[in-house]
C-alpha positions in Angstrom: 88.5 93.3 119.3 90.5 96.4 118.5 90.4 97.3 114.8 92.1 100.2 113.2 91.6 100.8 109.5 93.6 103.4 107.6 92.5 105.0 104.3 93.3 108.0 102.1 96.8 107.1 100.9 97.8 107.2 97.2 100.1 108.8 94.7 100.6 112.6 95.0 103.0 115.0 93.4 105.6 116.9 95.4 104.0 119.8 97.1 100.6 118.1 97.1 98.3 117.2 100.0 96.6 114.2 101.4 94.3 113.5 104.3 94.5 110.1 105.9 91.8 108.6 108.0 91.9 105.9 110.7 88.5 104.3 111.6 88.6 102.7 115.0 86.4 100.1 116.6 86.4 97.6 119.4 87.4 100.0 122.2 86.2 103.3 123.7 87.9 105.6 121.2 87.3 108.8 123.1 89.3 107.7 126.1 92.4 106.5 124.2 95.5 108.3 123.0 96.1 107.8 119.3 99.0 108.1 116.9 100.2 108.1 113.3 103.4 106.4 112.4 105.1 105.8 109.1 107.6 103.4 107.7 109.6 104.5 104.7 111.0 101.8 102.3 113.9 100.0 104.0 113.6 102.1 107.2 112.2 101.7 110.6 108.8 102.7 111.7 108.7 106.2 113.2 106.2 108.5 114.9 104.6 111.2 112.8 102.1 112.7 115.3 100.1 111.8 118.3 96.9 113.1 119.9 95.7 112.5 123.4 92.2 111.7 124.5 91.9 115.3 125.5 93.1 116.6 122.1 96.7 117.6 122.9 99.0 117.0 120.0 102.7 116.3 119.4 104.5 116.2 116.1 107.8 114.7 114.8 110.3 117.4 113.8 110.4 115.9 110.3 106.8 116.8 109.5 106.1 119.6 112.0 104.4 122.5 110.2 103.3 120.3 107.4 100.9 118.0 109.1 97.9 118.3 111.4 96.5 115.5 113.5 92.9 115.5 114.6 90.2 113.3 115.9 86.4 113.1 115.7 85.2 111.2 118.7 81.6 111.2 117.4 82.9 109.2 114.4 85.6 107.1 116.1 88.0 108.4 113.5 91.4 110.1 113.6 92.8 112.1 110.7 96.2 113.2 109.4 96.2 116.2 107.1 99.5 116.3 105.2 100.6 119.3 103.1 103.6 120.3 101.1 104.5 116.6 100.7 108.0 115.7 99.7 109.4 112.5 98.1 111.0 111.6 101.4 107.5 111.4 102.9 106.9 108.3 100.8 106.0 105.5 103.3 103.3 103.3 104.7 101.4 105.2 107.3 100.0 103.4 110.2 97.4 104.2 112.9 98.2 103.2 116.5 96.7 103.0 119.9 97.7 101.4 123.2 95.2 99.5 125.2 95.9 97.4 128.2 99.6 97.9 127.7 99.5 96.4 124.2 100.2 98.3 120.9 97.6 97.9 118.2 98.2 98.8 114.6 96.2 99.0 111.4 97.4 97.5 108.2 98.6 100.8 106.9 98.0 103.0 103.9 100.7 103.7 101.3 101.6 107.3 100.5 103.8 107.8 97.5 105.1 111.2 96.7 106.5 111.4 93.2 106.3 113.4 90.0 
């Protein structure tokens, strides 16, 4: 079955950087579009960035210029490099894919930006 496992979250000071990883299994990773979402405390889940199977990327305005999404099909892994982090970036970050018309999510990794 589809499994998505996020890692790399943690506590970081404002202005700092983190790289999140999403390890995928149970489907043909290289043929699927992937995305990173986040859910700040008390708010709805929102798209951060997405990457197609062909490597085309899109970014939410809120993080454009500060994040880079990438994928390594040889490792069945997607990444999110986040720089210049702000306190408002504090959220649980989720990995997502759609397969057979169904959304699949990981359990998320918590990113806390605080001094």
